[in-house]
N, C-alpha and C positions, 0 to 999 in steps of 0.2 A: 179744793176750789182755789182758795186764796195763793196755792202753791203755783197753780196752773196760769193765775193773772199776774204772779211775780215773773214768773218765765216769760210772759209775752210782753211785759213791759221792758222787761232787761233785751230782750230779742227786738225790741223796737228802739231802744237806746242805742243797742248797737249798730244797726240800721244806719241810726241818725249819725253817729260818730264816723263810720265806715263811709258812709257818704258825702259829710263833712271832709273828711281827710282827702276823699277822692277829688273833691271839688278845689281843695286847696293844691295838691299836686297839678292839676290840670292848669289851674290859672297860671302856676308860677312857671310851668312848662311852655305856656301861651306866651308868654312876657320875656323868658330868654330865649324863646324862638325869634319873637319879634324883635328883639335887641338885636339878636345877632345879624337877623336880615337887615337893619337898619346901619349898622356898622358896618358891613360889608357893601351896602350901596354908597355910601358915605366916604369909603376908602377901598376905592377898587385895586388898587395895589398889594392888599392884604388878602392873603386866603388861609383856609384852615381855621375861620373864627369860628369860635365858640365863647357864648355868654352863659354863667351858672351864677344863680342868686342864692347865696348861703341864708336860709332862715326857714325855722319851723316853730309854729306855725307859719304860712306867709300871710294869711288872710289875717288872721288874728293880730299878729304884730300890727300888719300895716293899720288895722282900723284903730289898734289901741295907741302907738306911737308914729306911725306913718314910717316907719324904718326897717331896714332888714340889717342882719348882721355883718354881709360882706357882699360883695358884688365881685366876680372874677370875668375879665375878658382875655382870651388867649386864642394866640395865631401862629401859625406853624411856620409861616413866612408872610414878611411885609419888604415891599420893594418902593420905599418914596425915594423918587430923585434918580431911579436906577442902582441905590445903594442897597444889597439885600440885607435885610436882618431876618434872624431865625428865633424859634422859641420866644417870642413877645409873650409877655404875660403882665396884665394890671390887674392889682388887687386894691380894692376899695375897703375901707372898714367903716363901719357905723353911717350907712347910707341912706338919706332922707329921700323917699321915692316920692312924687306927686302921686295921691292917694287916688283921685278918680283916673288917672292913666293906667294905673296899676290894675284897677279893677276892672277895667276893660282889656286888661292883658298885654299893656306896654310899661316898660321900665322907664320911666323919665327921671333923671337924678336931680334933685334939686340942691343938694349939701352933701358933702361927707367931711368925717373928722379927720381922717388920713388916708395916704395911698403910696403904693409902690409901684414901681414899673421895671420889668427888666427884660432885655434883649440882648441876642448875642452877634456880634459881628465878625464871619470867618476871616482868618487870616488871608483866604483868598480874593476876599473883596479888595484887600489892601494891595497884595502882591501885583494883581493885575492891574494895578494904577501907580505902582512905583518905578520910578526911571529903572531901566533895563539890567543897570548893573548891581542892582542892590535887591533884596529877597529879605523876608522875615520867619523867623519860626516860632511859633507862640506856644509856652508851657505855662502850667500853673506858675504865676508869679513873676514870668520871666520871658524877656523878648530878646531871642537870639538876631541877631543882624549880620546878616553875610552880604559884604561887598567892600568899596573903597573906603579906609576909615574905620572900619568896623569896629574897632578897640575903643573908639571915641564915640560911638553911635548910641542913642537913646530915641526910644517910640514911648512917646506920652500921650495922654488924653489930658487935654489944658482944660480951666475952668470956663474958657469961651464953649468949649463943646467942640473943638478942633484936635483931630488926630495930627501929630507931627512927629517926621523921622528926622532927628537932628544930629548932623555930624560936627562933633566940637562946637562951635558956636553959628554953624551954618542949616540951616533949615532946607532940606533937599525935598522934603514932599509935605502937604497939607490934606487932610482930608474932613470937610463938615461933616459933623454927624447929622444924620436924615431927620426930617420931622415927619412923623407918623400920625398926627393928631392926637396921638395917644400918649406923648410925652410933654407932660407940661412943666419941665424943668430941666438942665442940664445935667445929662447922666454922668457918674463917674465910671470910669472904666479900670476894671482890673483882668489881667491876663489869665484865661484857663487854658486846656490843651486846644489847639487849633483856633483859637478866637478871644476876641475882646469880650467881655460879660459888662453891658453897660447896665448901671444901675439908679435910680434916683428917689427919694421919698417927696411928698409933696402933702398937700394941705387943700390945692384948688382940685377942683373937676377938669380932668382933662378936655383940653377944646373940643375934640370930635365928641364928646358927651354934651358938652356945652350946646353946641348945634343940636343936638338932638333935642334937648330941651327946648330948645326954639321952634323945633320943626310944627 
């Protein structure tokens, strides 16, 4: 008889655990879905957006500390100001969420410890804007310049967030880096195959997510 009672108790506990885990997954999924929709609504030039909360358990950690381990937002394409970016990735660590909003299935960011953003600017976005006599070919660590004075040419991303093509001391082309609302800092640029990879590290909440917090 005691054995039967023990089995019933274990079964009951198992049902509770499974139910709690199921509710945890559902609530986290709702928060991810709503955050994705809100980012799309406030950044219509961005597509292929996905938000992902990295925390387990989601509800338990929220109740005890009000935080999640990390929050990732990715986008396949962003086209702010007519300049196309691809593979946009925003990674936030040690994220404090509004507890009431989270329990309602919304992810409202209150603070972060640090974050990093990355996006690629394809060389075609530069070549189509260059003076007709110039062309660039980007490879890992280097930018090959074709055109008059190419031996003295240099393509750089300066600290002000400007892509410049210089021939000797003369600037022949400038392109300001676009603002997506998910870039809270001036990114650095490194050359990869066919693109400039833009990255920056920060400790402030990206402007777009600040807007969400105030919504």
